[in-house]
N, C-alpha and C positions, 0 to 999 in steps of 0.2 A: 294707400299702399299700392305700389305699382307691380304689374306682372313682369317678372324678369324676362320671360321669353319674348314679350312683345316689344321690349325697349332694346333693339339690336344695336343701337349706336355705341353701347358700352359693353356688349356681350358677344362672346364666341365660344367655341368649344374648348379653347385653352383657358379661358377665364371664368367659365361657369362654375358655380359652387358644386362640389362633389356631394351627391345625396348620401344620406346615412347608410343606405343599403349597399353603397359602393365604397364605403370606408372600411376596407377589409384588412388593412395591414395590421400585423401584430408587432410585438416588441422585437422579434427576430428581423423583421424587415427593416426597422430603424436601426438595429444593430448593424446590419450589413451596409446601410448607407454610410455609417462611420467607418466601417472596416474598409470600404472602397475609397472613401475620401482620404483616409490616412496613407493607404498603400499606393503611393506613387513614387516614381523615380526621384522627382524633386523632393518629395517628402522624406524619403530615405536619406538623400544627401543632406537635407536640412537638419534632420535629426542627428545624423552621424557628425556633421560639422559642429553642432552645439556641444558635443562632448569634448571637442577640441579647442573651439574658438574662444570660449569665455574663461578659460583658465581656472576651471573648477574641477573637483573630483567627480568621478562617474556617478557616485551616489547623489551628489548635490544636483547635477544635471538631470538625473532620473527623477528626483523628487520635484524638480521644477516642472518637468514635462507632465507629471501626474497632476500637480496643482493647477497647471494650465487647462488641462482636460476637464478638471472639476469645475473650473470657473466658466469655461465654454459651455459645459453641460447645463449649468444654471441659466446662462444667457439664452441658450436655444430653447430651453423649456419655456422661458418667458415669451420669446418671439414666436414659438411654435403653437401655443395654446389656441390663438384665434383660428389657425388653420384647422385644428381638431374640432373646435366648437362650431364653426360655420362652414368649413369645407372650402375655404377661399384661398387662392394663391397670394403671393406677396404683392403683385401689382394692384390687386383688388383691395387688400388690406391697407395699402398706402392711401387709398381713396378716402379712408375714414379720417386720417389726420391732415392730409394735403388737399383733399377734395377730388371730385370726379375728373377734373381737368389737371389739377396739380400733381396728381399721381404719375403723370407722364414724366415728370422730372426724375424722381428716384428710379422709375422703370428704365429710363434711357441710360441712366448712369450705371445701373447694375448690369444691364444688357450689354453695354459697350465693354465693360470690364470682362464680362463672360465671353463675349464673342472674340475678344482678343486672345484670352487664354485658351479658348477652344481651338483656335487656329494654331497657337504655339504648341499645345499638347498634341494635336494631330500630327504635327511634324515630329515630335519626340517619339510618338507611337510608331511613326514610320521608320525611325532608326532601329527599332526592334525588328521589324519586318526585313529591313535591309541586312541586319546581322544574320537573320535566319537564311536569307537568299545566299549570302556569301558563305555561310557555313555549309550549306547543302550543295552549292555548285563549285565552291573553291575559287570563286571569282575574287579579285583583289578590290581594294577600296579606291584605287586610282582611276584614271581616265579623265576625259574632258568633263568640265563642270559648266553648267549653265545656271547662273544666279546662285551659286554656291552648292548646287546639287549635281551629282553625277547621273548618268542614265538609270542606274539601279536606284539611286536615291529618289529621282523623280518618279519612277515606276512604283516604288514603295509608298511614297507619299500619296499619289493619286489613288492607289489601291486601298490604303487605309481610309482615305477620305471617302471613297465610295462605299466601303464596307460599313462605316459609321452611318452613312445615310440609309443604307439598306436596313441595318440593325434597328436604328431609331424609328424607322417607318413601320416597324412591326408592331408597335404599340406598347402600352404600359406593362402588360403581362409578360412580354418577352424581355423588356428592360429589367423588371423585377426579378425574373428568373436568372438573367445574366448576372445581376448583382449578387444573388444568393449563391451562385456557383463560383464566381470569380474571387470573392473574398477569401474563402477557405483554401482555394487553389494557390493563391499568392503565398499564403502562410506555409503551405506544404513545401513550396519551392525554396522559401527562405530558410526553412528548417533543413532542407537537403543541402543547401549551400553551406549552412553552418556545420553539418556533419562532415562534409568534404574538407572544410578548413580544420575541424577538430582532428581528423585523421592526419592531415599534413602538418599540424602543429605539435604532434607527439605528446598530446595531453597538456600542453602549456597554455591552452586557450583561456581557461578560467583565471589562472594566475596573472596572465597578461591583462585580462580585462580589469583587474583590480589595480594595476599599476600604470598601464599604458597611457591613461588620460590624466593621471595625477600631476598637478602642478608642482614645480620645484619647491616653492615656499608658500604653501597655502596659509591663509589667515581667515579669521572669522569675517573680516571686512570684505576680502575678495570673494569668498564664498557667497555672502549675502548679495553683493552687487551682481555676481554672475547669475544667482538664482532669480533675482528680479529681472534681469535682462532676458533670460531664457523664457520666463513666463510671458513677458511682454511680446517677444518675438512669435511665440506660438499662438497667442491670442490674435495677433495681427494676421497670422497665417489662416486662421479660420474665420476671419471677420466677415468675409463676403457671404459665406454659408449661414452665419448667424442671423443676418438680416433678412434673408429670404427662406428661412427654414419652414415657413408655412407652405412653401411649394411642395414639400414632402409630407409634412405632418397632416396635411389636408386629406391624405389617403388612410390615416390611421384610425382604428375603430374607437379609440378612447384616449383620454388624457393619461390614464394609467399605463397603457401600452406605449405611448410616446415617452413618458418618464422612465419606464423600465428599459426601453430600448436605448435611450440616451445614457442611462446609468451603466448599462452593460456595455454599450457600443463605444462610448468615449474613454472612460478610465481603462477598461479592459484592453481594448485595441491599442490604446496608447501605451500601456505597460507591455503588452506582448510585442508590439512593433518596435518600440524603443529598446526593449531587452534584446531582441534579435539583432537590431541595428548595431547596438553596443558590442555584442559578442562577435558578430560578423566583422565589424571594423577592427576589433582587437585581434581576431584570428588572421585577418589579412595582414595586419602589422607584424605578426609573428612570422607568418609564412613567407611574405614578400618583402618585409623589412621597410614597408611604407604605411602611412596612415591613409588608406584609400577610402574616399567617401562616396565614390560613384560605383554602384553595384555592377554596371556593365563592364567596367574595367576588371572587376574581381572575376566575373565570369569568363572574360576573355583569357585571363591568366590561368584559369582552371584547366585549360588545354584539353577539353573534352567536347567532341562534336555533339554527342547526345545531350549533354548537359547545356550546351549553347543553344541547341534547338528548343529544349524545354524552357530555358530561361527567356529566350526571345519571345515565345508564346506568352509566358508570364508577364513580361514587361508590357507586351501589347494589351493584355487583359487589364492590368493595373492602370495603364494610362487611359484606356477607353473608359474605364470605370469612373475615374476622377473627371473625366470630360463630361460624363453623363451628370454626375452629382453636382459638381461645382459650376459647370459651364453651360451645357446644352439646354437643360430645363429652365434655368434662370433666364437664358438668352431668349428662348421662344416665348416665354411668358411675358418678358419685358417688351419684346418687339411687338407682340400681338396687342399689347395694351396701348401702343401708339396710335393705332387706327383699328379698333376691334371690329368694325363692320366690314373692313377691307382685308385685314390680315388675320387668318385663322391659324391654328397651330401647324398645319401643313405648310402654308406659305412662309410662316415665321421660321419653320425648320429650314426651308430652302435658302431664305435670306441669310440665316446664321451659317449655313454650310458654305454658301458661296463666298461670303466675307472671310470665312475661315480658310477657304481655298487660296485666297489672295495673301492672307496674313501668314499662314503656314508656309505656302510655297516660296514666299520671298523673305522668310525669316532669316535665313542664313546669309543670303546674298545682300540684303538691304535693310530690312526693318530692324534687326538687332543691332545695327551699327549707327542708327540715327538718334539714339537716346530716347526712343519712345517709352522706355520704362518709366521715366519721370512723369510722362503724360498719364499713363495708366495708373500709376501710384497716386497721382492727384485725384483722379476720378474715384479711386478706392477710398481715399481719405474723406472725400465729401460724403460717403455713405455713413460714416460714423454718426454725425448729428441726426441723420434720418432715423437711425435705430432708437436713439434717445427720445426723439419726438414721437415716434410710433408707439413706444412702450408707455410713455407718460400719457399720451392721449387715450389709448385703449384701456389702461388700467386705472388711471386716476381721474381723467376727465369723463370718459364714457362709462367707467366702471364695468367694463366688459359687455356693455349693451350696445348693439348696433341694429340698425334697420336694413336687413339684407337687400331688399328690393331697391332701396334707395342708392345702394352702391352701384346699381346698374341703370340709374335714371338720370336723365338730363333736365328733369323738372326743376325750375328755379326754387320751388318750395321744398325740394328734398333736403334731407338732413345733411347731405354732404355737398350741396351746391355752393355754399359759401358765397363768395363774390365772383361771379362768372366762372365758377368751378374751382377756384383757388382759395385756399385758406391763408389769408394774409399773415396772420400770427405765426403760423408754422413756417411760412417763408422767411419772416424776420428772424425767427429762432435758428433756422437752417443757415441763413447767410451769415449771421454773427458767429455761430459755432464753426462754420466751414472755414472761416478765415483762419481760425487757430489750426484746424486739422490740416489744411493745405500748407500752412506755414511750416508744419513739422517736415514736410517733404523737401522744401526748398531752402529753409533757413538753417544754416549749419549748427548754430548754438542750440536749436531745439531738436536736433537729430538724436541727442542722447536719450530722448524720451522713448525712442524705439516704438515697440508695439503699444506702449501705454498711451501713445497719442490717440489711438483709436478709442480706448476706454474713456479718456479725458474728453475727447470730442463728443462722444455719445452722451456723457454725463452733462457736459456744457449745453448741448442741444436740448436735452430733456429738462434741465433746470430753467433755461430761458423760456422754453415753451410753456412749462408749468406756471411760471410767473405771468406770462402774457395771457394764458387761457383761464386764469382764475375767474374772470368775469364773464366767461362764455355761458350762455343759457341755452342748453340744447332742448330741442323738442322732446316730448315724452317718449321714452324708449322702452322696449320690452325688457323683461327680466333676463339676466344672463343665462346662457345655455347651461344646461346641467349635464354636460358631457362628463362621463366618468372614466 
């Protein structure tokens, strides 16, 4: 057994296991992880558009959203348990199935996706600050633009970028405090917006919500197809968080706290957020005669300086929150795993932020126009088989037994050394399943699979790995952790 602290080649402050005495998060902390992950500008627009785009009744769309949240809840409980039991983040968990060297593959894939969206979300958060500045100063949105942004736009973007660096540098306690405050605050503003629309709709909001999304000729077949498509879309939306959920569950005091937090956090937040999105979109349709799915446009039409200021602060909080949950922490953990002895969490945070400065700053003027979304979606699709491989290896091959010290050891005799640090069987399973996952991004006739391509890719990766790993003989392992 190796001393973790002595083997610094695979160990740093970002990747070290969280000791039991520091696993202090309860169910409410996990609840707020989901509240902040769901409450984003993009999430609102996505949910609102689902009520319109798939030609189903509001009740069918609502049921599909809840079904998706329950499915995601099950999948994150599975991927999050190793974090609770052993206190390890996702890049270290990946060493169990991929090897101490092979884990760099899933780490860099997840980190690349996270860094990209961190930069993009930083830009969108800056639009909230830009709205606030223009509301307070009366400045117009015109003026000379450099790479797609005006002077106010660049000032807002750099300010948000710097504020995020300052905030994230304050440490986990401040981050957790921010999440616990931001989640309820966003809901309060959404409810306030709903009240404004209720008053302006002369009490017609509820009746409009029942009819505004109803298709002209609904049938059982169209409802079922729409239901399946919406579930798939939402599963794909949460796919990245599902694979690295141990990055958060590692701070939870018990499995029970994680399960309760996911149970309360996913279905409840999805019900509340989706319900508010449905009513707000319906109210906007009554008041303004349009089906508006962008909340910033609804706020702009409310024609209230005070409300615009409050909403701008809210949009900023919501976007920074999802940046933390879905992007920043996965990015720094993944980057730190590339060279643990050289890159600690501080350096990984700066690398993430500097890359985000380039991506977000040039998003409008260049990056969004070059078709980079296909590249990022391809990387995201390759994560699907890794989920299946990780789950099959941990639960069926290892039976929840791991040698913690060997996860941080370069000893060739270690349990996760495999062949030069890479598990060849996992790589074969990954390659075979990734071909299917990536094909769904680029081949038109597979596009109809929508979000189910992720589930099918994960299933395919897990099945292939399970078949290849049947003959694996692991060294004697300890009993599973009894975390409750």
